[in-house]
C-alpha positions in Angstrom: -34.6 37.5 32.4 -34.7 38.7 28.7 -31.3 40.5 29.2 -29.7 37.8 30.8 -30.4 35.7 28.0 -29.1 38.7 25.4 -25.9 38.4 27.0 -25.9 34.7 27.0 -26.1 34.3 23.2 -23.1 37.5 23.1 -21.1 35.3 24.7 -22.0 32.0 22.9 -21.3 34.6 19.7 -18.2 35.7 20.8 -17.2 32.0 21.6 -18.2 30.8 18.0 -16.5 33.5 16.7 -13.3 32.2 18.6 -13.8 28.8 17.3 -14.2 29.2 14.1 -10.7 31.6 13.9 -9.1 28.8 15.7 -10.2 26.6 12.7 -9.6 29.4 9.8 -6.2 30.1 11.7 -5.5 26.2 13.3 -1.9 25.2 14.1 -0.1 22.3 11.8 0.1 19.0 13.8 2.4 17.0 12.7 2.8 13.8 15.2 6.2 11.8 15.0 7.1 8.1 15.4 11.0 7.1 15.9 12.4 4.2 17.5 14.3 6.3 20.1 14.8 3.2 22.8 15.0 -0.4 21.9 17.3 -2.1 19.1 17.3 0.4 16.6 17.8 3.5 19.2 20.5 4.9 17.4 18.7 5.2 14.3 16.6 6.9 16.3 17.7 9.1 18.4 19.2 11.4 15.6 15.4 11.7 13.9 14.2 12.8 17.1 17.1 15.0 17.3 16.6 16.5 13.8 12.8 17.7 15.2 14.1 20.5 16.9 15.5 22.3 14.2 12.2 22.1 12.0 10.5 24.7 11.0 7.7 26.5 13.5 6.4 28.0 10.9 5.5 27.1 7.2 3.2 28.8 5.1 1.8 31.4 8.2 1.0 28.9 10.3 2.6 27.6 13.6 4.0 24.2 13.5 3.6 21.4 16.6 5.1 18.3 16.0 4.1 15.6 18.6 7.2 12.9 19.1 6.3 9.4 19.9 8.9 6.7 21.1 7.8 3.1 19.7 10.5 2.0 21.4 11.6 -0.3 18.1 8.6 -2.5 18.3 6.0 -2.7 16.7 2.9 -2.8 18.2 3.5 0.6 20.3 4.4 2.3 16.6 1.1 1.4 15.7 -0.2 2.0 18.8 0.9 5.4 18.5 0.4 5.9 15.4 -3.5 5.7 16.0 -3.4 7.9 19.5 -1.8 10.6 17.2 -4.6 10.2 14.1 -7.5 9.4 16.1 -6.4 11.7 19.3 -4.4 14.7 18.5 -5.9 15.1 15.1 -2.5 15.3 13.5 -2.6 16.3 9.9 0.3 14.4 9.0 2.7 11.8 10.0 6.3 11.5 10.1 7.5 7.6 10.9 8.9 5.1 11.8 12.2 4.7 12.1 12.6 0.7 10.7 11.1 -0.5 8.1 8.7 -2.8 10.1 7.2 -0.7 12.3 6.2 1.6 8.9 5.2 -1.6 7.1 2.6 -2.0 10.6 1.6 2.0 10.3 0.6 2.1 6.8 -2.8 0.6 7.2 -4.3 3.4 10.0 -2.8 5.7 7.4 -5.0 4.2 4.8 -8.0 4.0 7.5 -7.4 7.8 8.3 -6.7 8.7 5.1 -3.6 10.6 7.1 -0.2 11.2 4.6 2.7 9.6 6.1 6.0 9.9 5.5 8.5 7.2 6.0 12.0 7.4 7.5 13.0 3.6 6.6 14.3 2.2 3.9 12.4 -1.1 2.7 11.0 -0.4 -0.8 8.2 -2.2 -0.1 6.7 0.1 2.3 6.4 2.3 -0.8 5.3 -0.5 -3.7 3.2 -1.0 -5.5 1.5 2.6 -4.9 -2.1 1.0 -4.7 -5.1 2.0 -2.4 -3.2 1.9 1.4 -0.1 3.0 -0.2 -1.3 6.4 -2.0 -0.7 7.7 1.6 2.7 6.5 2.2 5.6 8.3 1.2 9.2 8.0 2.7 12.6 9.5 2.7 15.4 7.0 2.8 16.8 5.4 -0.4 15.1 1.9 -1.3 17.0 -1.1 -1.1 16.8 -1.9 -4.9 18.3 1.6 -5.1 21.4 0.6 -3.1 21.3 -3.2 -3.9 22.5 -2.2 -7.1 25.2 -0.4 -6.2 26.6 -3.1 -3.8 26.4 -5.7 -6.2 28.1 -3.1 -9.4 31.4 -2.9 -6.7 31.5 -6.3 -6.2 31.2 -7.0 -10.1 34.0 -4.2 -10.3 35.7 -6.6 -7.3 35.8 -9.7 -9.3 33.7 -11.5 -6.9 32.0 -14.6 -8.1 30.1 -16.2 -4.7 28.1 -14.6 -2.2 27.2 -14.7 1.4 24.0 -13.1 2.9 23.2 -12.7 6.3 20.2 -10.8 7.2 18.1 -9.7 10.5 15.0 -12.0 10.2 12.6 -9.5 9.6 10.9 -7.0 6.8 14.4 -5.3 6.3 16.0 -8.3 5.7 13.7 -10.2 3.4 13.4 -6.9 1.6 17.3 -6.9 1.4 17.2 -10.6 0.1 15.2 -10.1 -2.0 16.8 -7.3 -3.9 20.1 -8.6 -3.1 19.2 -12.1 -4.6 17.6 -11.0 -7.6 20.9 -8.5 -8.6 23.0 -11.6 -8.2 21.4 -13.5 -10.7 21.6 -11.1 -13.0 25.2 -10.7 -12.4 26.0 -14.4 -12.1 26.9 -14.3 -8.9 26.4 -17.5 -6.7 24.6 -17.1 -3.7 26.6 -19.8 -1.3 24.7 -19.2 2.0 21.6 -17.1 3.4 21.0 -16.7 7.1 19.3 -14.7 9.8 19.6 -12.7 13.4 16.9 -11.3 15.1 18.3 -7.4 16.4 18.6 -8.6 20.0 20.6 -11.4 19.1 23.4 -11.8 21.2 25.9 -14.6 19.0 25.8 -15.5 15.9 28.4 -17.8 15.7 26.3 -20.8 13.8 25.3 -18.8 10.7 28.7 -17.2 10.8 29.8 -21.2 10.7 27.7 -22.0 8.2 28.9 -18.6 5.9 32.4 -19.5 6.0 32.2 -22.4 5.4 31.2 -22.3 2.2 33.7 -20.2 1.3 32.0 -16.6 -0.4 34.3 -14.3 -1.5 32.5 -11.0 0.0 29.5 -11.5 2.2 26.7 -8.7 2.6 25.3 -7.7 5.6 21.8 -6.3 5.9 21.1 -5.0 9.7 20.7 -2.1 10.9 22.2 0.8 13.4 25.0 -1.0 16.0 22.7 -5.0 16.0 24.8 -5.2 12.6 27.8 -5.2 14.1 27.7 -8.0 15.5 28.0 -10.5 12.6 30.4 -8.2 11.3 33.0 -8.5 14.9 32.3 -12.2 14.9 33.3 -12.7 10.7 36.9 -10.3 12.1 36.8 -12.6 14.9 37.0 -16.2 13.0 39.3 -14.7 10.2 37.0 -14.2 7.4 39.5 -12.7 4.3 37.1 -11.6 1.9 35.2 -8.7 1.1 32.5 -7.4 4.3 29.4 -5.1 2.0 27.0 -3.5 4.3 23.5 -1.8 3.8 23.1 2.0 4.4 21.7 1.2 7.6 24.6 1.4 9.2 25.6 5.1 8.3 25.8 6.5 11.8 29.0 6.9 14.3 27.6 4.7 16.8 27.6 2.1 14.5 31.6 2.7 14.2 31.6 2.8 18.0 30.6 -0.6 18.6 32.2 -2.2 15.6 35.7 -0.4 16.3 38.6 -2.2 14.8 36.4 -4.8 12.8 34.8 -2.3 10.4 37.8 -1.9 8.5 37.7 -1.7 5.2 34.1 -2.7 5.1 31.8 -1.2 2.2 28.4 0.4 1.9 26.2 2.5 -0.1 25.2 5.5 2.1 23.8 8.5 1.3 25.9 11.8 -0.1 25.1 13.2 3.6 28.3 11.0 5.2 30.1 12.1 3.5 29.2 15.5 2.5 32.3 17.3 2.8 34.4 15.2 0.9 32.2 15.7 -2.9 33.0 17.7 -5.2 31.8 21.1 -5.7 29.5 20.0 -8.4 28.2 17.4 -6.7 24.2 18.8 -7.1 23.5 17.7 -3.2 26.4 18.9 -1.5 25.0 22.1 -0.5 22.0 20.7 0.4 23.6 18.0 2.6 25.6 20.7 4.4 22.9 22.5 5.1 21.9 19.9 7.1 25.2 19.1 8.5 26.2 22.3 9.9 23.1 22.8 12.1 23.0 19.7 13.8 26.5 19.9 14.5 26.2 23.4 15.5 23.8 21.9 18.1 25.3 18.5 19.0 29.2 18.9 18.3 31.5 18.1 15.3 31.3 14.7 14.1 27.7 14.1 14.9 25.4 14.1 12.3 23.7 10.7 10.9 22.7 9.5 7.8 19.3 8.4 9.9 18.4 12.3 11.4 19.2 13.1 7.4 16.5 10.7 6.4 14.2 12.9 9.7 15.5 16.2 8.2 14.3 15.3 4.8 10.3 14.2 5.4 10.7 17.8 7.4 11.5 19.2 4.3 9.7 17.2 1.7 6.8 18.2 4.1 7.5 22.1 4.4 7.4 22.2 0.5 3.9 20.4 0.2 2.2 22.6 3.2 1.9 26.2 1.0 0.4 23.9 -1.6 -2.5 22.5 0.5 -3.0 25.9 1.9 -4.3 26.9 -1.2 -7.4 24.8 -1.2 -8.1 23.8 2.9 -7.1 24.2 6.6 -5.4 22.5 8.6 -7.8 20.4 10.8 -9.6 19.6 8.5 -9.9 16.2 5.9 -9.6 18.2 3.2 -6.4 19.6 4.0 -5.0 15.8 4.5 -6.2 15.1 1.2 -4.2 18.3 -0.1 -1.3 17.8 1.5 -1.4 13.8 0.4 -2.0 15.3 -3.6 0.6 18.4 -3.3 3.1 15.5 -2.0 2.7 13.3 -4.3 4.1 16.2 -7.1 7.2 17.2 -4.9 9.7 18.5 -7.9 13.4 19.4 -7.8 13.8 19.1 -4.3 17.3 19.1 -2.5 17.1 17.1 0.8 20.3 16.2 2.9 20.6 12.6 0.9 19.2 13.2 -2.7 17.2 15.5 -4.9 13.4 14.5 -4.7 10.8 14.1 -7.8 7.7 11.8 -6.8 5.1 11.3 -9.1 1.7 9.1 -8.8 3.7 5.6 -8.7 6.9 7.0 -7.2 6.6 8.2 -3.5 10.4 8.0 -3.2 11.4 10.2 -6.1 15.5 9.5 -5.8 17.4 8.6 -8.4 21.2 7.3 -8.7 22.5 11.0 -7.5 21.2 9.4 -3.8 23.8 7.0 -3.2 27.7 6.7 -3.1 29.7 4.2 -2.3 31.3 4.4 1.4 34.1 2.8 2.8 35.4 2.9 6.4 39.6 4.0 6.4 41.2 3.8 10.1 38.1 4.0 11.7 36.1 6.9 9.5 34.0 7.0 6.1 35.6 7.6 3.4 34.1 8.0 -0.7 35.0 5.6 -2.8 34.7 5.8 -7.0 31.2 7.0 -7.9 28.4 3.9 -6.8 27.6 2.0 -11.2 
């Protein structure tokens, strides 16, 4: 009996040693929430594809990416977030694809003290950096940055009156807030303000109201292929003024759905969209081409998307922060999450596909004017325009 007890004790010691070894050599677990189906699928699919290109080892630790689809639904995004944080015990979250879903996930990030990097555009995801948002970062350019570029281009074109039509959600509201503020500063007359849902099949009523106001230019604040709907109706109804879209349409699926009705439209976009057209002196060209070449090697020429680039940049931010966090804590612990958050906040001069990141305690995006270019659709392709102002 004594010999048997001794044998069991040795086995328990061995199990404890293995468990201890597992903690010290634990892999890094990254939870990912993307909108791979639903209205935002044209954004989420290239993001999902990009995670296959992410590093599988960082700082001597293996990395596991656990990817869940929120189907472009806010409730599902929160459910996925909770599953990844509380069931899978991930060290960090990347997601989600769209602003409403990302905004809904913030409370879980704060509650669980888990660093989260959003791939959505709304400024309100990271501003202001308060007790909740101190855990949240993002990789896409803010709507405020891009609205500045749009209104600058409008002013140069002699625009005097403008109209707005955007999504009836946080994305559209955020864009209207920033656009209206800048329109007032530039003394544009805002003659119409309309909304539509991502899943709508008709916007004829809204377009007729806008055209009745006869604006010089119209901003459509939508993302992915649903943003093509008002563009097409405006063209069908004979609108002759300037049409602008946001960087939420920066992929070839939008061009495919919009077709000839996209011709001539303007939008601000990350450098990735026109990476091969950038001058060699552009500080982002090299890093943008690195991602473009890697993605197109797998998926074919012309398949790269601005949205996949946001996922790539989120991965770069995480990969840059991990080695610093590992100096003070191990994956799978609360201390590692805290160290990872701190390291993300101190990111400096990190070149990504869309810009150069310099984070701080008050700026959890860290991109400057180098992260945007004015782009026009010419003969069904993206063409680099004059520098954004």
